[in-house]
N, C-alpha and C positions, 0 to 999 in steps of 0.2 A: 685609719690614719694615728696619728699619735696626739693625743691630748695635750691641750696648752699649758703653759704655767700659768697658775692662777696666785701668783704673790702680790697683794695690795700694795699699790703705789701710792704713798701718802701725799706726794705732788700734785696727784688727780684729784683729791678731796678738797685740796687748797685753791687750786684753779676755778673747781667747781663753785667751791664758796665764795671765795673772795674777787674773782674775775668774771664770773657769769654770773654773781648775783644770787644763787640758787640756796637755799637753805636746805639742810641735812634732813632728809624725809626715812621712812621705814622701807625694810628691804619689800624690793618685788617680786618676782619670780623667779629671778636667776639666769634669764635668757634674753637673746636680742629683742624679743617680741612682746617681754612680760616687764620690763624693766621700766621705772618714769623716766629715768635720765641714763643716756648714752654717751659715752665720751671716747670720738672719733679721732686717733694720734696718727697721722702719717709718719711713719719712720723716717728719721732725720738721715739723709744720706748726701754725702759732698757733690756725687754724682749721681742724679737721678735717672735710672734707665728704666726701673721697673716701679710702679705704684703699688706700695704695700700699706697696710692701714693694721692698728689693732684698737679693737672696739671693747670698752670697759662701761664699767658700771660707776656710780658716782663715787665709789669708794675706791677705785683702782683695780677692781678685780676684773680679770679680763673673761669677756662673755663670747669673744668670737674673734673673726680677723675677716680681712679683706683682702686679697691678692688680684693682680692683673694677670691675665692668662691670653696664651696663643699669641704671645710675640715670637716672632723669628730673631737668629743673631743679626740678620740684616737689618730688620727693625731698630734693634735695640743702637746698632751704629748710626743710624741716619737718626734716631733721637739724640743722640749725643752730640752729633755735629752740625746738630742745625735747629732750628726753630719751627721746624712744620710738624710738631707734635698734633696740633690741633686738627690736621687735615688726615688723621689715620682714625679708623676705628678701634675703639678701646674695648674689652670684652673683660669683666671682672665678677670673680665669685665672692659672695658673701658667705662665709663658714662658720659654724657655731663653734663652742668651747672644743669639741672633739673634732675640729675640721672637717666635718661634711658640711657639703653645700646646703644653703637654703634658699638660697635666691641667686639669681645672675641677672647682671646689667651689661648692655651692652649700649655703648655710645657711638651711633655711626659717624662717620667722617664727614666734617662740618665744614662751611665757610664762614659763616656768620654766627646763627642760631644753633645752640645745640637740642638734642633729642636724644633723650634716653631710654631704652625699652627694658623692662623688668620681667623676668618670668621665674617661673618654679624650676627647679633642677630640671624635670623632667620637659622643660619647653612649654609648659602650661602657662599663657600670658597672664602677667598680673595688671600691668597698666602702662601707661608712659609718663615721662617728664617732659615737658614741651616749653621750650625757652621762648617767651613771648616779646620781647625787645633785644636790640642791642644796645642801644644807650641809654643813658640815666640809671635810676635804680631797676637792676634787673629782677625779671619776674618770671615764674615758671608756672605752666599750667599741669594738675596733676587730674590724667585721664584714665579712665577705666570703662572698657566696654563700649569705645564713643563717646564717651560722655565724661565733662569736666567735673570731678568730684573735690575739687580742691585748688587751692594755689600756693606757691611758694614765692612770698615778697620779700625785695629787699629794702633794707632800712636805709641803706646808705650805700651812695655810688662806687666805695670799693668792695662791696659785695662781703662784707662781713659778718653782717648780723640780719639774719633771715625770721620773718612771722611766717608760720604754716597755718593756714586755714581752710576750713572745709567748706562744702557747695553753698552753705549761708553765709558763709563771710566770717565766721566766729574762729577765734585763733585757736588751735587746737594744740599746737605745739611752737618751739622757738628753738632757731639756732644761733650759737655764740661763739665767736672766736675768742679763744683763750691764746697766753702768749706765755712763752717759757721764760723768755730772756731774749734780750738784744742780741747778745753774742751768739745766740744760736740760732737767731731768725736771719742775722747777716751771712751765716755761709751757707745754709740750708734752705731748702723750700719747704720744710716741715711745717705742718699747719695743725692746730687741735682745735676741735668742734666739740661744742657743747650740745647735744638734742634734749631739750627738755619736754617732753609729752604729756600733757595736761589732764588727760584724762583717758579712760579705756577707748580704744577706738575700734570701728567693726573692719573687717576684710573688706575690699581689699586696702581699704585705705591707711590701715596700720601699717602693712608691708610697704608700701608706698612711702609714708612717713620716714621711716626707719631708712629706707633708700636716700631719701633726700639729702641726710647728712653726709653721703657719698657723692651725689650730685654735685655738692657746692664744690668739690675740690675736682673730681673728674669732668665736669661738664664747663665749669669757669674759669677755675685757677689754672688749668693747664695752659689755657691761651692768653691769660691775665698777665704771663711775664711777657709777651710777645705784643701786648699792647701798651705796656711799659706805662 
């Protein structure tokens, strides 16, 4: 596959520092699983038919991407003309800087609560992210091997900022939404999320924490527009 462009974006650094409140830190390992800060950018499209994300480090260097897969032409038409998106199954691939899949996410069709299944590219299970409530501050359980190993806790009812905690309830990561400007957000549904990981995490928690930044949009924000 084609290697992605890796030109740093100075706007990303400003958002991370000024809006997410994260001070610049030393370089990480240069991959999706070794950087302490990930910036997840949903590409701005006036008509959003396919979820697409760019994943960068805190300096705006692209580390990978996320793309929705398995959509038929009919599915895209239904998505365009209706608000029924939440009732469909969503499948996404998390890809590294070379475009190779490293994780796969499946969000089965839902009515109220979301569930996101995370696997390796070969189908090996990693874990699940399971929505715990519908009203109030949204919380997700992070499960692996039938056991809860952490949680994602919404800090406001609009679901813009989240604390990610481990099994003991200690915060290990934080997700913060940043804004590019009123004019842009008025005409698109593009959101930017900054995932700050506070410490080295064991697997499978690390992979599931990385997946949380994508779950915020796919599991929640898709139907938030319908909730008005």
